[in-house]
C-alpha positions as CSV (number, residue, x, y, z in Angstrom):
1,M,0.0,0.0,0.0
2,E,2.9,2.3,0.8
3,D,4.3,1.8,-2.7
4,L,0.9,2.5,-4.3
5,L,0.5,5.7,-2.3
6,Q,4.0,6.9,-3.1
7,D,3.6,6.2,-6.8
8,F,0.3,8.2,-6.8
9,L,2.0,11.2,-5.0
10,V,4.9,11.3,-7.4
11,E,2.7,11.3,-10.5
12,A,0.0,13.5,-9.1
13,T,2.4,16.1,-7.7
14,D,4.0,16.5,-11.2
15,L,0.6,16.6,-12.7
16,L,-0.6,19.3,-10.3
17,S,2.5,21.4,-11.0
18,G,1.7,21.2,-14.7
19,V,-1.9,22.2,-14.0
20,D,-0.6,25.3,-12.1
21,N,1.5,26.4,-15.0
22,K,-1.3,25.8,-17.5
23,L,-3.6,28.0,-15.3
24,V,-1.1,30.8,-15.4
25,D,-1.0,30.4,-19.3
26,L,-4.8,30.2,-19.4
27,E,-5.1,33.6,-17.6
28,K,-3.2,35.1,-20.5
29,T,-5.2,33.3,-23.2
30,P,-8.7,32.6,-21.6
31,G,-10.1,31.2,-24.8
32,D,-7.5,28.5,-25.4
33,R,-9.6,25.3,-25.6
34,S,-6.5,23.0,-25.6
35,L,-5.4,24.4,-22.2
36,L,-8.9,24.0,-20.8
37,N,-9.0,20.4,-21.9
38,E,-5.6,19.6,-20.5
39,I,-6.5,21.2,-17.1
40,F,-9.8,19.3,-17.1
41,R,-8.0,16.0,-17.7
42,G,-5.4,16.8,-15.0
43,F,-8.1,17.2,-12.3
44,H,-9.9,14.1,-13.6
45,T,-6.8,12.0,-13.4
46,I,-6.0,13.2,-9.8
47,K,-9.6,12.5,-8.8
48,G,-9.4,9.0,-10.1
49,G,-6.2,8.3,-8.2
50,A,-7.7,9.8,-5.0
51,G,-10.8,7.7,-5.3
52,F,-8.6,4.6,-5.6
53,L,-6.9,5.6,-2.3
54,N,-10.3,6.3,-0.7
55,A,-9.4,10.0,-0.1
56,A,-13.0,11.2,-0.2
57,E,-12.4,14.8,0.6
58,L,-9.8,15.1,-2.2
59,V,-12.2,13.5,-4.6
60,A,-14.9,16.0,-3.7
61,L,-12.7,19.0,-4.2
62,C,-11.4,17.7,-7.6
63,H,-14.9,16.8,-8.7
64,L,-16.1,20.4,-8.2
65,T,-13.1,21.8,-10.0
66,E,-13.5,19.3,-12.8
67,N,-17.1,20.3,-13.3
68,L,-16.1,23.9,-13.4
69,F,-13.7,23.2,-16.2
70,D,-16.2,21.1,-18.0
71,K,-18.4,24.2,-18.2
72,L,-15.5,26.4,-19.2
73,R,-14.4,24.2,-22.1
74,N,-18.0,23.9,-23.3
75,G,-18.4,27.7,-23.4
76,E,-21.0,27.9,-20.6
77,M,-18.7,30.1,-18.5
78,A,-15.9,32.5,-19.0
79,I,-12.6,33.0,-17.2
80,T,-12.5,36.0,-14.9
81,P,-9.8,37.1,-12.4
82,Q,-12.1,36.3,-9.5
83,L,-12.8,32.8,-10.9
84,M,-9.1,32.2,-11.5
85,D,-8.4,33.1,-7.8
86,V,-10.9,30.5,-6.7
87,I,-9.4,27.8,-9.0
88,L,-5.8,28.6,-7.8
89,D,-7.0,28.4,-4.2
90,A,-8.4,25.0,-4.9
91,T,-5.1,23.8,-6.4
92,G,-3.3,25.0,-3.3
93,I,-5.6,22.9,-1.1
94,V,-5.1,19.9,-3.3
95,R,-1.4,20.3,-2.7
96,D,-2.0,20.5,1.0
97,M,-4.0,17.3,0.8
98,F,-1.1,15.6,-0.9
99,G,1.0,16.6,2.1
100,A,-1.5,14.8,4.4
101,L,-1.4,11.7,2.3
102,E,2.4,11.7,2.3
103,R,2.3,11.7,6.1
104,G,0.1,8.6,6.0
105,M,-3.2,10.5,6.8
106,L,-6.4,10.8,4.8
107,P,-7.0,14.5,4.0
108,A,-9.4,16.5,6.1
109,A,-12.3,18.4,4.5
110,A,-11.3,21.3,2.3
111,D,-11.8,24.9,3.5
112,V,-15.5,25.7,3.6
113,G,-15.0,29.1,2.0
114,V,-13.3,27.6,-1.0
115,M,-15.9,24.9,-1.5
116,T,-18.6,27.5,-1.1
117,R,-17.1,29.7,-3.8
118,L,-16.5,26.8,-6.1
119,R,-20.2,25.8,-5.8
120,A,-21.2,29.5,-6.3
121,A,-19.0,29.7,-9.4
122,L,-20.7,26.6,-10.9
123,A,-24.1,28.3,-10.2
124,G,-22.9,31.5,-11.8
125,E,-23.2,33.4,-8.5
126,L,-19.6,33.9,-7.6
127,D,-20.0,37.7,-7.3
128,K,-22.6,37.1,-4.5
129,V,-20.1,35.3,-2.3
130,A,-17.8,37.2,0.1
131,A,-14.1,37.4,-1.0
132,P,-11.5,35.6,1.0
133,G,-10.6,37.6,4.2
134,A,-14.1,39.1,4.3
135,S,-15.6,35.7,5.3
136,A,-16.6,35.1,8.8
137,E,-15.8,31.4,8.5
138,A,-13.3,30.3,11.2
139,P,-10.2,28.4,9.9
140,A,-10.2,24.7,10.3
141,A,-8.8,23.4,13.5
142,P,-5.1,22.4,13.3
143,A,-6.0,18.8,14.3
144,A,-8.4,18.5,11.4
145,A,-5.8,19.8,9.0
146,R,-3.5,16.9,9.9
147,G,-6.1,14.4,8.6
148,V,-7.0,11.0,9.9
149,E,-5.4,7.6,9.5
150,P,-6.5,6.0,6.3
151,D,-8.5,2.7,6.3
152,W,-5.7,0.5,4.9
153,N,-7.9,-2.7,5.2
154,T,-10.6,-1.2,3.0
155,L,-8.0,-0.2,0.5
156,H,-6.3,-3.6,0.5
157,K,-9.7,-5.3,0.0
158,A,-10.5,-2.9,-2.9
159,V,-7.2,-3.8,-4.6
160,T,-7.0,-7.6,-4.0
161,G,-10.5,-8.6,-3.1
162,V,-9.2,-10.2,0.1
163,V,-9.5,-9.0,3.7
164,P,-5.9,-8.7,5.0
165,V,-4.6,-10.7,7.9
166,A,-3.2,-8.7,10.8
167,P,0.6,-8.7,10.2
168,Q,3.0,-10.1,12.8
169,A,5.3,-7.8,14.5
170,V,8.5,-7.1,12.5
171,P,11.7,-6.1,14.2
172,E,12.9,-2.6,13.5
173,P,15.5,-2.4,10.8
174,A,17.9,-1.1,13.4
175,A,17.7,-4.4,15.2
176,A,19.4,-6.1,12.3
177,R,22.5,-4.0,12.6
178,S,25.7,-5.7,13.6
179,A,27.2,-5.3,17.0
180,N,30.1,-3.4,15.4
181,D,27.6,-0.9,13.9
182,G,26.1,-0.4,17.4
183,E,29.5,0.2,18.9
184,V,30.4,2.8,16.3
185,A,27.0,4.5,16.7
186,A,27.5,4.7,20.5
187,V,31.0,6.3,20.0
188,V,29.6,8.9,17.6
189,N,26.6,9.6,19.9
190,A,28.9,10.1,22.9
191,A,31.4,12.3,21.0
192,F,29.1,14.5,19.0
193,G,25.6,14.1,20.5
194,R,22.4,13.2,18.7
195,R,18.9,14.6,18.6
196,S,16.3,12.5,20.5
197,A,14.6,11.6,17.2
198,D,17.9,9.9,16.1
199,R,18.2,7.7,19.2
200,P,17.2,4.1,19.4
201,G,13.5,3.7,19.9
202,A,12.5,6.8,18.1
203,P,10.0,6.4,15.2
204,A,11.8,5.7,11.9
205,P,10.7,7.8,8.9
206,T,8.7,6.0,6.2
207,G,8.2,6.5,2.5
208,R,10.5,7.6,-0.2
209,R,11.3,11.0,1.3
210,D,14.0,11.7,3.8
211,A,11.9,12.9,6.8
212,E,14.8,14.9,8.3
213,K,15.8,16.8,5.2
214,G,12.6,16.8,3.3
215,R,14.3,15.3,0.2
216,E,12.9,12.7,-2.2
217,N,14.9,9.5,-2.0
218,S,13.7,8.3,-5.5
219,I,14.7,9.5,-8.9
220,R,13.5,9.0,-12.4
221,V,16.1,7.7,-14.8
222,D,15.8,7.3,-18.6
223,T,16.1,3.6,-19.4
224,S,18.6,4.4,-22.2
225,R,21.0,5.6,-19.5
226,L,20.5,2.5,-17.5
227,D,21.1,0.4,-20.6
228,Q,24.4,2.3,-21.1
229,V,25.5,1.5,-17.5
230,L,24.6,-2.1,-18.0
231,N,26.6,-2.4,-21.2
232,L,29.6,-0.7,-19.7
233,S,29.4,-3.1,-16.7
234,G,29.4,-6.0,-19.0
235,E,32.5,-4.7,-20.9
236,I,34.3,-4.1,-17.6
237,G,33.6,-7.7,-16.6
238,L,35.1,-8.9,-19.9
239,T,38.2,-6.7,-19.3
240,K,38.5,-8.1,-15.8
241,N,38.5,-11.6,-17.1
242,R,41.3,-10.6,-19.5
243,L,43.3,-9.1,-16.7
244,T,42.8,-12.3,-14.6
245,S,44.1,-14.4,-17.5
246,L,47.1,-12.2,-18.0
247,R,47.9,-12.2,-14.3
248,A,47.9,-16.0,-14.3
249,D,50.3,-16.0,-17.3
250,I,52.7,-13.6,-15.6
251,L,52.6,-15.6,-12.3
252,A,53.5,-18.6,-14.4
253,G,56.6,-16.9,-15.7
254,K,55.4,-15.6,-19.0
255,N,57.0,-12.1,-19.1
256,D,57.6,-11.7,-22.8
257,N,56.9,-8.3,-24.6
258,E,53.7,-9.5,-26.1
259,T,52.2,-10.4,-22.7
260,L,53.4,-7.2,-21.2
261,H,51.9,-5.2,-24.1
262,A,48.6,-7.1,-23.7
263,L,48.6,-6.2,-20.0
264,D,49.2,-2.6,-20.8
265,A,46.4,-2.6,-23.3
266,A,44.0,-4.2,-20.9
267,V,44.8,-1.8,-18.1
268,S,44.3,1.2,-20.5
269,Q,41.0,-0.3,-21.7
270,L,39.8,-0.8,-18.1
271,D,40.8,2.8,-17.3
272,L,38.7,4.1,-20.2
273,L,35.7,1.9,-19.4
274,V,35.7,2.9,-15.7
275,S,35.8,6.6,-16.7
276,D,32.9,6.0,-19.1
277,L,31.0,4.2,-16.4
278,Q,31.6,6.9,-13.9
279,N,30.3,9.5,-16.4
280,A,27.3,7.3,-17.2
281,V,26.4,6.9,-13.5
282,M,26.8,10.7,-13.0
283,K,24.2,11.2,-15.8
284,T,21.7,9.1,-13.9
285,R,21.8,11.8,-11.2
286,M,21.0,14.5,-13.7
287,Q,17.5,15.8,-14.0
288,P,15.9,18.5,-16.2
289,I,15.9,21.8,-14.3
290,G,12.3,22.3,-15.7
291,R,11.2,20.2,-12.8
292,L,12.4,22.9,-10.5
293,F,11.2,25.8,-12.7
294,Q,7.7,24.6,-13.2
295,K,6.4,25.8,-9.8
296,Y,7.7,29.4,-10.2
297,P,5.1,30.8,-12.7
298,R,2.4,30.3,-10.1
299,I,4.4,32.0,-7.4
300,A,5.2,35.0,-9.6
301,R,1.6,35.3,-10.7
302,D,0.2,35.3,-7.2
303,L,2.7,37.8,-5.9
304,A,2.3,40.2,-8.8
305,R,-1.5,40.1,-8.4
306,N,-1.2,40.8,-4.7
307,L,1.1,43.8,-5.5
308,G,-1.0,45.2,-8.3
309,K,1.7,44.5,-10.9
310,D,1.5,42.9,-14.3
311,V,4.4,40.4,-14.5
312,E,5.2,37.6,-16.9
313,L,7.8,34.9,-15.9
314,A,9.6,33.7,-19.0
315,L,11.3,30.3,-18.6
316,V,14.3,29.5,-20.8
317,G,16.4,26.4,-20.9
318,E,14.1,24.1,-19.0
319,E,15.7,21.1,-20.6
320,T,19.1,21.9,-19.1
321,E,20.1,19.1,-16.8
322,I,21.4,19.5,-13.2
323,D,22.5,17.2,-10.4
324,K,19.5,15.9,-8.6
325,T,21.0,16.8,-5.2
326,M,21.0,20.5,-6.2
327,I,17.4,20.8,-7.3
328,E,15.9,21.1,-3.8
329,D,18.7,23.2,-2.5
330,L,18.2,25.7,-5.3
331,S,14.4,26.0,-4.7
332,D,14.5,28.6,-1.9
333,P,17.2,30.8,-3.4
334,I,15.4,31.1,-6.7
335,I,12.1,31.8,-4.9
336,H,13.8,34.6,-3.0
337,L,15.3,36.1,-6.2
338,I,11.9,35.9,-8.1
339,R,10.0,37.5,-5.2
340,N,12.6,40.3,-4.9
341,A,12.4,40.9,-8.7
342,V,8.6,41.1,-8.6
343,D,8.5,43.1,-5.3
344,H,11.5,45.4,-5.6
345,G,12.7,45.1,-9.2
346,V,9.8,45.8,-11.5
347,E,7.5,48.8,-11.4
348,T,3.7,49.1,-11.4
349,P,2.1,49.3,-14.9
350,E,1.4,53.0,-14.4
351,D,5.0,53.8,-13.5
352,R,6.3,51.8,-16.4
353,I,4.0,53.5,-18.9
354,A,5.0,56.9,-17.6
355,Q,8.7,55.9,-18.2
356,G,7.9,54.8,-21.8
357,K,8.1,51.1,-21.0
358,P,5.5,48.4,-21.7
359,G,2.9,48.1,-18.9
360,K,3.7,44.4,-18.6
361,S,7.1,43.6,-17.1
362,V,9.1,40.4,-17.8
363,V,11.1,38.4,-15.4
364,R,13.4,35.9,-17.1
365,L,14.4,32.7,-15.4
366,E,17.1,31.0,-17.6
367,A,19.4,28.0,-17.3
368,R,22.2,26.9,-19.5
369,Q,25.3,24.8,-19.4
370,E,28.7,26.5,-19.9
371,G,31.5,23.9,-19.8
372,D,31.5,22.1,-16.5
373,H,29.2,24.6,-14.9
374,I,25.5,25.3,-14.9
375,V,24.5,29.0,-15.1
376,I,21.1,30.1,-13.8
377,I,19.9,33.7,-14.5
378,V,17.1,35.6,-12.9
379,A,16.7,38.9,-14.7
380,D,14.1,41.7,-14.7
381,D,13.4,44.7,-16.8
382,G,12.6,47.0,-13.9
383,R,14.1,50.0,-12.2
384,G,17.6,48.6,-11.6
385,M,19.7,49.1,-8.5
386,N,21.4,52.4,-7.3
387,A,24.9,51.6,-6.0
388,E,25.1,55.0,-4.1
389,R,21.8,54.4,-2.4
390,L,22.9,50.9,-1.4
391,R,26.1,52.3,0.2
392,A,24.0,55.0,2.1
393,K,21.6,52.4,3.4
394,A,24.4,50.1,4.6
395,L,26.0,53.0,6.4
396,E,22.7,54.0,7.9
397,K,22.2,50.5,9.3
398,G,25.8,50.3,10.6
399,L,26.7,47.4,8.4
400,I,29.8,49.2,7.0
401,T,32.0,52.0,8.1
402,D,32.6,55.4,6.4
403,E,36.1,54.2,5.4
404,E,34.7,51.0,3.9
405,A,32.0,52.9,2.0
406,N,34.6,55.1,0.4
407,T,36.6,52.2,-1.0
408,L,33.6,50.3,-2.5
409,D,33.3,50.2,-6.3
410,E,30.0,49.7,-8.0
411,R,30.3,45.9,-8.0
412,A,31.1,45.7,-4.3
413,S,28.2,48.2,-3.6
414,L,25.7,46.0,-5.3
415,N,27.0,43.0,-3.3
416,L,26.0,44.8,-0.1
417,V,22.5,43.4,-0.6
418,F,23.9,40.0,0.5
419,L,24.8,41.4,4.0
420,P,22.7,39.9,6.8
421,G,20.2,42.5,8.0
422,F,20.4,44.6,4.8
423,S,17.1,45.9,3.3
424,T,16.0,48.9,1.3
425,A,12.3,48.4,2.0
426,A,10.7,51.4,3.8
427,M,8.2,49.1,5.5
428,V,8.1,45.5,6.7
429,S,5.6,43.4,4.8
430,D,4.9,39.7,4.4
431,V,7.0,39.8,1.3
432,S,10.1,41.7,2.3
433,G,11.7,44.4,4.6
434,R,13.2,42.3,7.4
435,G,16.7,42.1,5.9
436,V,16.7,38.3,5.5
437,G,16.6,36.4,2.3
438,M,19.4,37.7,0.1
439,D,22.1,36.6,2.7
440,V,20.4,33.2,2.8
441,V,20.5,33.1,-1.0
442,K,24.2,33.7,-1.1
443,T,24.9,31.2,1.8
444,N,22.9,28.4,0.1
445,I,24.6,29.0,-3.3
446,Q,28.0,28.9,-1.6
447,K,27.1,25.6,0.1
448,L,26.7,24.2,-3.4
449,N,30.2,25.4,-4.3
450,G,28.7,28.0,-6.5
451,S,28.9,31.8,-6.8
452,I,26.4,34.6,-7.5
453,E,27.0,37.8,-9.3
454,I,24.8,41.0,-9.7
455,R,24.6,43.1,-12.8
456,S,22.4,46.1,-12.8
457,I,21.6,49.2,-15.0
458,Q,19.4,51.9,-13.5
459,G,16.2,52.2,-15.4
460,K,16.9,49.0,-17.4
461,G,16.8,46.2,-14.8
462,T,18.8,43.8,-12.7
463,T,20.3,40.4,-13.4
464,F,21.5,37.8,-10.9
465,V,23.9,35.2,-12.4
466,I,24.3,32.0,-10.4
467,S,27.2,29.7,-11.4
468,L,27.2,26.1,-10.1
469,P,29.3,23.0,-10.7
470,L,27.7,20.5,-13.1
471,T,27.7,17.9,-10.4
472,L,28.4,17.8,-6.6
473,A,29.6,14.2,-6.7
474,I,32.9,14.9,-8.4
475,L,34.9,18.0,-7.5
476,P,38.2,19.1,-9.3
477,V,40.6,20.0,-6.5
478,L,44.1,21.2,-6.0
479,L,46.1,19.1,-3.5
480,V,48.1,21.4,-1.2
481,R,50.5,20.4,1.6
482,L,51.1,21.7,5.1
483,A,54.0,20.0,6.7
484,E,53.4,16.3,5.8
485,Q,49.6,16.6,5.7
486,H,47.7,16.9,2.4
487,F,44.6,19.0,2.0
488,A,42.3,19.6,-1.0
489,V,40.9,23.0,-2.1
490,P,38.3,23.5,-4.9
491,L,40.1,24.1,-8.2
492,S,37.3,26.5,-9.3
493,M,38.7,29.0,-6.7
494,V,42.3,28.7,-7.8
495,R,43.7,31.3,-10.3
496,E,47.5,30.5,-10.1
497,I,50.3,29.3,-7.9
498,L,53.1,31.6,-6.9
499,P,56.5,31.1,-5.2
500,I,56.8,33.1,-1.9
501,Q,60.1,34.9,-1.2
502,P,60.6,37.0,2.0
503,Q,61.3,40.1,0.0
504,D,57.9,39.7,-1.8
505,I,56.0,40.2,1.5
506,Q,55.0,43.8,2.2
507,E,53.0,45.0,5.2
508,V,49.9,47.2,4.5
509,G,47.7,48.2,7.4
510,G,49.5,45.8,9.7
511,R,48.8,42.8,7.4
512,A,51.1,40.8,5.2
513,T,50.4,41.3,1.5
514,M,51.9,40.5,-1.9
515,V,51.6,42.6,-5.1
516,V,50.5,40.5,-8.0
517,R,50.5,42.4,-11.4
518,G,49.8,45.7,-9.6
519,E,47.1,44.3,-7.3
520,V,47.7,44.2,-3.5
521,M,46.4,41.0,-2.0
522,P,46.4,39.7,1.6
523,V,48.5,36.7,2.5
524,L,46.7,34.1,4.6
525,P,48.7,31.1,5.9
526,L,46.7,27.9,5.7
527,A,48.2,27.0,9.1
528,R,46.5,30.1,10.7
529,L,43.1,29.2,9.1
530,L,43.4,25.7,10.6
531,G,44.7,26.8,13.9
532,W,48.0,25.0,13.5
533,P,51.5,26.4,14.5
534,Q,53.5,27.6,11.5
535,K,57.1,26.4,12.0
536,N,58.5,27.3,8.6
537,L,58.2,30.1,6.0
538,P,55.5,29.0,3.5
539,Q,57.2,28.2,0.1
540,Y,54.2,28.8,-2.2
541,G,51.1,30.9,-2.4
542,V,47.8,29.8,-4.1
543,L,46.1,32.9,-5.6
544,M,42.4,32.2,-4.8
545,Q,39.3,34.1,-5.7
546,T,35.8,34.0,-4.2
547,A,32.7,36.0,-5.1
548,E,33.8,38.7,-2.5
549,S,37.6,38.9,-2.6
550,S,40.9,37.6,-3.7
551,F,43.7,36.4,-1.5
552,I,46.9,34.3,-1.4
553,L,46.8,31.1,0.6
554,A,50.3,30.4,1.9
555,I,51.2,26.7,1.9
556,D,54.3,24.6,2.2
557,N,53.9,22.7,-1.1
558,F,51.4,21.3,-3.6
559,A,50.9,18.0,-5.3
560,G,48.8,18.8,-8.5
561,R,45.1,18.4,-9.2
562,E,42.7,15.5,-8.9
563,D,39.1,14.8,-9.6
564,A,37.8,14.1,-6.1
565,V,34.9,11.9,-5.4
566,I,33.4,13.6,-2.4
567,K,32.3,11.7,0.7
568,S,30.2,13.8,3.0
569,L,30.6,14.1,6.8
570,D,27.0,15.1,7.6
571,D,26.9,13.5,11.0
572,F,30.1,15.0,12.5
573,R,31.5,17.5,10.0
574,P,34.4,19.5,11.5
575,K,34.3,23.3,10.9
576,G,35.9,24.3,7.6
577,V,35.7,20.8,6.1
578,A,33.4,20.2,3.2
579,G,34.1,16.4,3.0
580,V,36.8,13.8,2.4
581,T,38.1,12.0,-0.6
582,T,40.5,9.1,-1.2
583,L,43.4,9.6,-3.5
584,S,44.7,7.0,-6.0
585,N,47.3,5.8,-3.5
586,G,44.6,5.2,-0.9
587,Q,45.4,8.3,1.2
588,I,42.4,10.0,2.8
589,V,42.4,13.8,2.3
590,L,40.2,16.5,3.8
591,I,38.4,18.8,1.3
592,L,38.5,22.3,2.8
593,D,35.5,24.6,2.8
594,M,37.5,27.8,2.1
595,K,34.5,30.2,2.6
596,E,33.8,28.8,6.1
597,L,37.5,29.0,7.0
598,L,37.6,32.6,5.9
599,G,34.5,33.4,7.9
600,S,36.1,32.0,11.0
601,L,38.8,34.8,10.8
602,G,36.2,37.4,11.9
603,D,37.6,40.9,11.6
604,S,41.2,39.7,11.4
605,R,41.6,39.1,7.7
606,G,45.4,38.5,7.7
607,V,48.6,38.3,9.6
608,S,51.5,40.7,10.1
609,R,54.6,40.5,7.9
610,S,56.8,39.7,10.9
611,S,54.6,36.8,11.9
612,L,54.8,35.4,8.4
613,I,58.5,36.0,7.9
614,S,59.4,34.7,11.4
615,P,56.8,31.9,11.6
616,V,58.1,30.4,14.8
617,S,56.4,33.2,16.7
618,L,53.1,31.8,15.5
619,A,53.8,28.6,17.3
620,A,53.9,30.5,20.6
């Protein structure tokens, strides 16, 4: 029954997202009969699945909406803004009912006000019913909203025709763990602590969604990609057999040139096949970004209507594929950017017409692949951003000093919007004004090893450009060395490697710096970032660049680049460590989170020249 329910939720959720987008399109072209038919079929399909699951309240809501679209497609009614609001309210409740089913509960009755307005619309009397907010109806009680436990016995009988026998108690999966696993878990719990929900005896999450992180644990994969993985696996098996045969020959004393050449060819073939297999497996994680984009037109439409604006969200590059693990992490940042574009970026139709612009504004959401990166663009054609005003606002809020404000160029001034607590809104609303959101956007993008850039022209609009690695599973890194310990830093941040000589170090403002092609950059010893004593003068500097600044990371040595397969440390991740990887020689290396290490410096963004030139003093 659980599998049946989850299959319904996956299909119906995608179907409902498509209905939402078609409703936004229908509002622009109310007479489009093909859209009306597609939306009608969408509600009809959801109703059929809900009936199979015995979700009577979901069936009732979908039935009313289906009847409404039957009249619309037959020309008995016409789309109006008020009618569209009712329909969109209904789809929102359908989504909430899906949430109840996902928690293993039958949905409670739909909001009385929405059901009343749906019936009034069917009767042609929608204008006689009070609008939302004016109704005296009390909201449903929270307990009712959580729904009730479904009658699984009735459902089982409906599917199989047999009354189910009460199941015997089944041991919890945790009970099947080995004694060694239990000992390791005990050590981890004692050393790092665990939430009560993680401890033995706590209810285990069910379904295909990670209950703690809210992530789907299933993924749709094109069968052709699975066929490719299967074929490559077969070829690797054949190559393994060839290597086994050659190994037996060599052990038997057959060391002639022909055998050694055959061994070299087999190893090269295996290397090629493993690389192809790795790429093929990575592709199974890739999903069209359209699955992420499809929910945004509805969000933009609702917000624009609430603000009295006419906004069209244009989607470009929906077929672009992105790592599945990024899709949910990108959801909130893109929502923030779209909401900001509609709220702050674009003007009202009256203001736009007065400026000679079209009354309707366009917000563009675009995705494309550039090399080994995915670029996501959120652009509007609104009023643009005023760098001088942003500096003044940051000064007023005490987020920067006068000295800092005087040194900021236009790009740095635009980046002020990412500071925690920064907001240009005159009043706090349910949309914006509290100074949270943009800093969260930047933080979430950085967690994905990405960057975000702002481009703005006053009177023309603002563009946010997000750059992300193609996949999070493999990360190109530079291997650096501190004493005898190797560390890995993301290669995307590395510009070049420079030798460090004592005479190259200059002190500016009490901090050690180096001049690289006329640009003064701070020198930050890796030892200081890690809290280690620096016993020798660093021999090399890695010129690194983040979205905010450039600096030179002082290291003892480096060992080239590698494509690291990242292993996460979610349960007990040390500060400044993004994960671990295993090198070709079997050595385990920590992958450093440079942004987090830099953040740990606080106001001290460097060291003095004397500390760097005489590093023994750091050990004290």
